[in-house]
N, C-alpha and C positions, 0 to 999 in steps of 0.2 A: 504494500501499500505504499502510497505516495501524496504529500499536496503538492499542490504546483502553483506560483501566480502567473499572472501573463501580464500584467502592470504591477509587478513589485513594489516599484516609486512610491505608490500610494500608500503602501502600509505605515510611509513617516506619518499617514494622519491618525494611526492610532494615537499619538502622542496628546492630538485634542482630545481625547476623553479625561485629561486633568482640568480643561479649562474649564468645567461645569463643577467640579469639585474646589478648585480654585474659588472662582468667584462666590461657591458658598459658604467657604472660610471665610470670606471678603465682606460677605454681608451681613454673617452670622449675629442677629441681636446678643447687645450685652444685656447682661441684667443689673439691674441696680436697684439696691435694698435701702428704701425709704422710710423713715420712721413714718406712721401713721397709725393713726385710732382705728382699734377696734371694729372692724366693721364688719358684718359675717359674713351678708348675701354679700359682698362684693368679693372678701376672698375666694369664698366657693364659686362665683362666675371665673374668675380669671383660672386658679385652677382646672376647669371643665373644658377651657380655652388651648388648656396647652395640653390635653392629651386629645385633643380633637388636631392640633396642626403638628406638631411635632414629629409622627408618623409618616403623615403625607408628606412633606418635606424633603424627609431621606429616600422615599418613593422615588419620588421626582427624582431628586438627583440621578438615582441610580438609573431610570429610564431616559433619563440624557444623554447619561454616562454610555449605556446599551446603545442607541440609535448613534452616536458620532461611531462607536469600534465597528459597530457594522456596515455603515455606511463607507468607514473605509477599509474593511473588509472587500465589497463588495467594489467599489471601484477596484481592488488590485484583481478584480477578476479570477478568483481561488478554482481550480480546479483540483477534483480528486479522484485518484482512480487506484484500483487494488493491485496493478503493476505498474513498473515504469523501468528508470534506471538502475533502481536500486535492486531489481530482481537478477540481475550480473551483477552485484554488488551485496552482497548479503548485509544485514543488521549488525549481529554479531561479529568480533572481532573474525578474522578469518587469512586464507592464504589463496591467493588465487594466482594461475599461470595461462596468461592470454597467450596465445596462439595464432598468427597470421598467416594468411596461408600466402604466400610471395611468389609461388610459383607462376609461368608466364600464358597458364589457365588464367589467371584472376587480370592480366592485361585486356581481357575481352570490355571490346566497349559498350556504355550502359547504353540505357535509354534518355539518358540528361548529359551525354557527351562528354563521362569522367570513365572511368575505368573498375571494375569490380574493386580493383585492389584499394582504389582511389576511397570508392566508397568506405571499403570497410576501413583502413585507415580512419578518417573522416566521423565514424562510430566511435572508435574505438578513442579517436581523442575525446566526445562529448562525454564516454563514458568516466575519461581518465579525470575530469573535472570534477569528478562525484567522486574519489574513490577516500574514502576515510582514514584519519592518520591511525584508525588501530586494524587497519588491511594493508597485510605486506602482499606487494604481487612482483610479477615477473614475465616480460614477455620474451618469446621466442617465437622463431621462422619456423613457415609449416614447409621449407622447400628443402630441397634434397642436401643442403647444408646445414638442415635445425640446428642455425645457431643463436646463439642467445641475445638476443637485441638489447637487453637491459635488467638487470640480475635483482636481488629484493629490492624494493624500496618502498616509500611509504609515500610520495606527493609523484603523484600522475601528470599534472601539467607542462612541464618542461618536456617527460616522455612522449606525452600527445604531441605535441608540435615536433619533436623529433618523427615520431612515424607520418604525422600528416604529412609531411615533406620527403616523403621514402616512394618508391619506385619499384613496379614488381619487377621481379628478377626474370632472367630466362633458363632459370632451375625445372625442373619436374618438381611437382609435390613427393611431398614425402611423411605423411601424416603419421605412419609408423616410429621413424625416429625424431619427430618435434614430440610424440607425446613421453616415448620414452625421456626423451629431456626434461620434461613437464614433469615425470613421476620421480626421475634424479632429484633437481631441484625443491618438488615439496616435500621430500624425505630428508631433506634437511632444513625443513623447519620445524619449530613445535605446536604451532597451531593446531587446535583440535580439526576445524573445519577447513576441507582444502579439495580445490576448484579449480578445473581447468575451462578456460571457454575458449572455444576455435571459433575463429572467421573463416569462412572457408569457401568452396562454389563446388563440394560434397564431390570434385573429380576423381573419380574411379581409380584412376592410374594409381593415386597414392595413397590407397590402403591396402598396405601388404602385411599377410600375419608373421614370416619372417622377421620385420623391424619392430614389431610391437614388441613392449615387454611383456613379464609373464606376471601376472593377475593373482593371487591369490584371495580364498573367501572373505580375510580377514581386509582387506584396501576399501574402503570408505569411500574413494574419489568420484567427485561429483563432475560429470562432462555434461556441459551445455553447449552445443554446435549453433551458428546461427547462422542458417545457408542464404549467401547473395547469389545464386542462380540466377533468381528472378528477374534480376534489374539485366540481366544481360542484354543486348537491342537485338542480336541477330544469332544465331546458333552459326558454330565452327563448321564449314559443308567441306572443305578440302584440304590437305596437307601435303605439301611435297615430300615425300618419304628419303629421297635418295637423288644423288646426282653426279652421275659417272663419266668418266672424260677418257678418250685415247685419241688415239694416232692413226690415220687408215694410211698403211704405205703403199698400197698396190693402184695407185693411182700416177699420172703424170705431176704430180701438186703434192706439198703436205700441207695435208685436212685434217681440221681437228675435229672431232664429233663430240657434242655432249648428248645425254639420253638424260631426260627426266622424268619420274617416276611417281603421279602424284594419286593420293587415291581419296575415292569420293565415303568420306565419314558417315553419312547417313544412312539409315537404314531401308528408308525407303523410298527417298524422295532422288530420281536419278538427277544428273548435270547438264546441260546440254550449252553448246557451243563458250565453254570455260576456257578462257584467255589465256595462254600463257607465253612467256615471254622468256626473249635470252639477254641479257648484257656484260658489257666486258668491258673492263675500265671505264664504268659509268655514264657506257655509251649502249641503244639499243640494238642489237643487231637483226633479231628477227623475231617475229611474235605469230602466233599458231594458235588455233582451236582447238578442244581437245569434248567428246562427249564423255560424260563416267557414270555410266549405270552406278547402283545402289551396293557400295561394300563392295567395290573394285578398283582395279587396281592396273592406271593406262600408261604409259610412255610414251612418251612424242619426242623425240631426234633433231635435233638441229647440228648442223654440219657448217664448216665457214673455215678458208684456206687462210695459214699462219706461215706463208714462205722462210721468214726471216730467223724461226725458233726460238723468237723472245721468250718468255715465262708468258700463259694468259692469267689473267686475275677475272672471274666476275660473279654470277648470282642466274639463277634463272627462277624468276618469280611468276606466281598467276596474280588472279584480279583477287581485289577484297571482299574480306568476310567477318565472318564475327571474332578472329583471333588471326591477328597480324602476323607473329613470329612465326607460325609457321609456313606463311608464305611464298619464304623468300628462301633459296639455301643456298650457299658458295661454293664457289671453288675454286680450284688454282692445278695449274698444269704446267710442267715444264717438258716444253716438244724436246726431243730427244737429241740432240746433238751431234753430230758427226765421230763418227766410234771409229778413228783408223785401228788396221786389227793387219797385222800382216802372216797371209798361210804359206807355210811353208812345206812346198811339194819335194815329198820324199820317193815317187816314181814318176817323175812324167812324163810324158808319152806324148809322139807324133802325132797322136790323133787325136785331139783335144776333149773330148770329152772321156776318153779314157785314162786321164790325171786324176790323181789322187783329188786333185783339189777342185776340180770344173766342177760338180755339183756342190762342195763349199764356196767358193765364189759367185756361184747362181742365187743360195739361198741366200747370202748374206747382202748381196745388190742385185735383186731378181730385173737391171736395166742393164743395158748398155754402159748406160753414162751413170755417175753417182746421183743417184735422186732419193735412196735411201739415205738413211740416218747413220747406216754402216759402211762405211768405205774399205773396202779389202783391198789388199795388195801380194799378189802373188809371189813368190821369189823361190828359186831352186838351193839346193845346198850349195852349192859355188855360187851363188851371188850374195848367200847370207852373211858374209864378213865384211860385206860390201854397207850391206845395210845399219843404220842407228835406231837398234830395241828400242830406246828411250820416248822417239818417237813416236810409239802405237801403244794403244791401249790396252791390244790383247794379242799374243802369238799363238796359233793354231798350227801343231804338229801335227802333218799329214802322211804318216804311214813311214816317218821318217828313220831309216838305219842306223845311223849315227850322225853327229852334230861336228863339225868342225873341229879343229883343234883347242881348246882351251874354250871353247864358245860354252861350256856347260857352269862356267863360272861367271862367265857376261849372263848367263840369263836366269843364273840363282841370284844375281844381284838386281837385274831388272825386277822380279818376282820379290824381292824382300823391300823395293821404294814403291811397291802399289801394284805393279804390272800383275796382268791374268795368263796362266798361259793354261790352252786347253789342249792336250795331248789326247791323239788318235792313233789305235793303231793299225798293225795292217801284217800282210806275210812278208815285207821288207824288215820288220822292226827286231835288230838281235835282244836277245832277252838280257844275254849278259853286260850288252853293254848300258843297257838300263839300269839293271838292278847295281851297278859298281860307280859307272857317272854320276847317273841321276839320281842317285840313294837319297842323297840332300832335299831335294826336291819332288822325289814321287812318296806318297806316304804307303806304297804297298810294292811289293817283288810280283816281279813276273814268273808266272809259273809254267806253265804250260796253254798248249791252244785246244781246244776243244770243239769237233767238227764233230756234226752230224751225219750220218750217213746217207743216201736218195732215198732211200725207201723207209725210212724213219724223220718224226716231227720236228721242223724245226723248233730254236730257240726262240722264245717271244717274252716283250718286255711281260713282268709280272706287277700290272699297275693298278694302284686305285686311285682316288681322287686324292691329292696332297696339297698341306698348306706351304710348300718350299714357295717361296717368291718366284723361280722358276719355274714350276709346275701347276699351279695351281688356278691356270684357266684352262688346262686342259681337264676338260671336264664332258659328261656327256657321248655326243656322237665320236667329236676327238679322239677320246678316249677310249673307246672300241674301236676306234682305227688303230690305233699304234699297239694294243692288246694283238692285232693279226698280224705286225710286220713279221718278217720270216729272217733268222738269224741263222745265218749255216756254219756260222765260224765265230768264237767268241776268243779271249785270254782267259787263263782262268788267274786271278791273284791274291796273292795275302797281304794281309796286313803288317806290317812293320812294327815292331813291338815298341820302337820308340817315337812314334809316330801318332798322332788324332789325327782321324779323319770320320767323315760319314760315308752313308751310302744311299743319297735320295733316287735312286733307281739300282731295280734287280732283274734279271731273267727268271724266268718259268721254271729252272733248274735251280735255286735259289743263287747263281755267281753272281757278283756284282756287277751293273751294266753302269754305271758311271760313278766314280769317286771323287768326293769333293776336302779339300786340305787346304787350312790358312798357312800361309809364309809369310811373317813379317807383317807387311802395309797390304801384300798380293794377297793373288787365292790362285790354286791349284784345281785343275779337271781333268780326270783322266777316265775317256772313255775304251772301253774294253773289246769293241768293235772296228771295224773302218767306217770311214765316211765316203767311200762310192761304195760300188755294185760287186765289189769282189765277193765280200762275205755276207752282204745280205741287200735286201730291198730295199731299205730304209729311205735312200736318198730320192726316189722316184714315187715317195707318198707322199701326199699333201701335209701331212704335217710334220714333213722335216722341216722345212722352213721358218714355220715359229718355232718350234723347238730350238733349231741351232740359234736361231737369233736373241729367244728369252733367255739361253744360257751364255751367249756373247754378252748380254746387256747387264744379265746378273753379275757377271765375274768383272767388269768393267764398271761395278758400280753404278749403273743406270737405274737397275730399278730400287736401288735404297734409295732414291731420290726423298729428300725432305719433303719435296711438293706430294706425295701419294701420304701422309696424314690424315685421313680429314676426321676429325674429334668431335664430340661435343662437347656442349657447357662443362666446365667444369672439370675437363679431362685432362689429365696433365700432359706435357708433349714430353715423349721419350728420347731418351738418343738414335738417333736415324744413321747413324755411320760407328765404326769403331774409332773412329780419329777425326779431329777435323783441323786442317791447315793452323786455324786460329785457337787460341785456347779463352779469349775473352769474349764473349756474343753480346748483341742486341737486338729486344727483341721491339720491335713496333708494333704496339695494338692497334683496331680498326679506326679507335678514334683520333691517332695521330700520336698518342703518347708511347714515349720508349722507355722503356726498363732496361740494366741490365743485370741478368739474375746470376742468383749467386753460383759462384764457383762450389762445387762437388764432385767426387767421381761416382756417383751414384745414379742408376739407368735414368733418375727422373730429371729432366734440362729446367723446364718453364710448370707453373701450375697457372698463372693468375690466367686462364682461359674462360670468363666471365661472362665475355659478351661475344656473341656470333661474328664472323666477317672473317676478313682473310689477314691475317698475321704474318709479317716480312722476319727474317731473323738474319739479321749482319753479322760476322765479321772481321775481326780484325786481319787485316791481308801480310801486316808482319807485325811479330810481337815482341814490344820491345824489353817492356817487365811484365810477366806474366805474375809474378807475384803480388801484384798489387792491389789486385781485384779483393773487392771487399765481399766478405763471408754470409754476406744476406742481400736481400733483393734491392736495388735504388732504380730511383727514377733520374734519368741524363735530361734539360733541354734539347737540346739535338748531338745526334750520332757524330762523332768525334772523326777529324779527318785517317783516311787510311781504311776502311772501313767500306767491304764490300757485297752485295746480298749471297747472301747461302741457301735461300732458299725459301720460303712461302708455303704455310699452315693453312686448312679452314678449319674454323668452331662453328659448329652451326648447334639448333634447337634439338633436342631426342621429342620426337612426333609421337612417344608414347603419349607423351601429357596433351595432343590433340585427342584424341577421342573423346567425343561430348558427354559418350554414357557419364550415369549418376550412380551414383552409392546409393542403396536403399537405408531406411535408419534400422530393416531389422538385421539385416547383412553387419552395419558396424553394431548394434547390441551382438550378435555373434560373434564378432572378432575381440568386443571386450571385456564378453562374461557374460559374469553378474553385476559388474558395474553400473552406476545409476547413471543412464543415458538420456538427454532431452537433446529433444531437435524442433529452433526456432527459426520459423524463418523469419526473413530481414525483412517484411511488408508487416507480419505482426508485430512483429520488435517496434518496427516505425510506429503504429498504434498504438502499441501503450504505452509506449514512449513518450507519442506525441499529445500537448495537456488537451489538446480541442476534443482529442478522443475523449477525455476524462470525462465524469458527472460536474458541470459548474453549479458553482452554488450564489452566484451573483442573483437571479431573480431569489432565490430564496430569503439572502440575504438583507435586499432591497423591502421585501415584503416583511422582514423583521422589522426593519428599521419604521415602516408604517404603523404597525403596529404599535411601536413604542410612541411614537409621534403621538399615534390618535389614542393612548391611554393616557399619557403626560397631559394632554389637553381635556380629556374628561376629568382625570384629577380637579385641573386647574379651574374647571368649571365648577365643578362641584364644593371645590372650597369658598 
């Protein structure tokens, strides 16, 4: 219950009730004792007059005071209601934790032009002004971070202003974590009454059993949930779930392809002619329309030429609906730069297609001129000493019997400094030379050649879907095609005891097909069969070209680009390479803010990914004082001289928050066990807290004033 006044300034009129009392005291008759002769009748008459007048004057005084009091109260327009702001703030001393849902679903526009979070913040600000001193309270955010906005306090006005000036985050809802944090705070207090008040839109995505604390039968927390979802102007109709970018190699120009997948979030309503646009470097490149049946995911492809190979930054956007953050998804892409590859032909032939390097060269650059991102150069063993292998990113040895004298030492130095070596075997290979002279490079020893007789089934790749960066594109039909490739001869290899290696591919008999190892800053790959048609039919299969190109790019670190990291909001950036040329890094955030991450050797490189957009990472080209870097993250006004772009990465919202489905009260009660849970729609809260919706006392008070005045006049007239 609460009593409120629409015009409390008129309560000052209550002081006027003292005016009749003051007049009464000032005009009261002073009794004078006069000695007079005893007259019996005169004495009796005076006593009867006093008995009749004294009670009437006191009653008149009371009526006049009551009339003034009632009139002042009537001017203040008193409103009496059984519920009001104090229903969320109890009369008795208590400890209350407010959970404000600041997830990006609360950024949905309301019918009045603000956002759901803005309405919740205003409502909290109103309540904060009414917090009593004997009531302690705390404020926790309802997003995935579940941070404590304000610890225990007993004054809410300053915190109310702080919350009112905040905005919704780009994180997902996590009511489980928020309630767990609230319970932890309540357990620290000694107040007998403990309450949790939640301001949210009841997004179902944020209520998961795993994040909730375990409640026992003795817990007596009272939970009140204020639902703001009714204020949303329009529902969230669609969301862009993913954007993928790749490069088309088999064309006469370098083409970048962008695929955006958009989901219709409605269970019943299809979306017709939804506008989808592609933006790069803040310019609209293309726009199209898509039709979305209910609850379906539809892809829209865009393509544009990028002949220069410069990094591409942009986003795909759909037209506005009830929730804006999931209508845009950012991407960044670094078109592959030209990778120089030296192909050493160990068995050149006068007929071109019979040479060991023929199929390798055609797979790396399928055109007669260098139009692909890989530029192969074929060399014979006689020409090899004239080559500077440090000019190449990858060296491929194709069925090489022996290297020129001393060249294995140069090759080892090349790998140690970051070069990549791919060795393909064949009938010209001398196992003894490889085991002795290349023992410091190869992690295995060559044993014997395994050959399948013509009347028996050939060896095949024993492949499953792999998470390896070079193989993860081979799924579905391409994977089935690779399993059908026939190998008639392979080398049996044995791992060296002192060398670490991995086997990303095997043959059907269990023998390694590809062995991978690291040496210094470089990488070594050993393929245990040939890369021509002498031992297999792999080179004439459709999968040979992408397979070989993927391994070349992978070994040259082209696939380990920072640009391939697409993070969700609040996901940390991890190191994308084992080492970087510079140790001092700078990150430019979407708004232009530049920070220097703390120097660390752990896997996490940067954590402040709270806003969606494109992030740029810069590094010092020349490190002069590596030890001067601060151990904490620092903000710098501008990029220092000598920095160069190391790469870019994107941060996008988690579209799990986009689902408009709301969680019902029955499911919340099931999740929270036997706790006392009350659901209050925000419109009912507004009605109960609005004074005009209570019982007005203005008219009854004016009637009382009239009654008192009538009574007072009656008494005066009677006297």
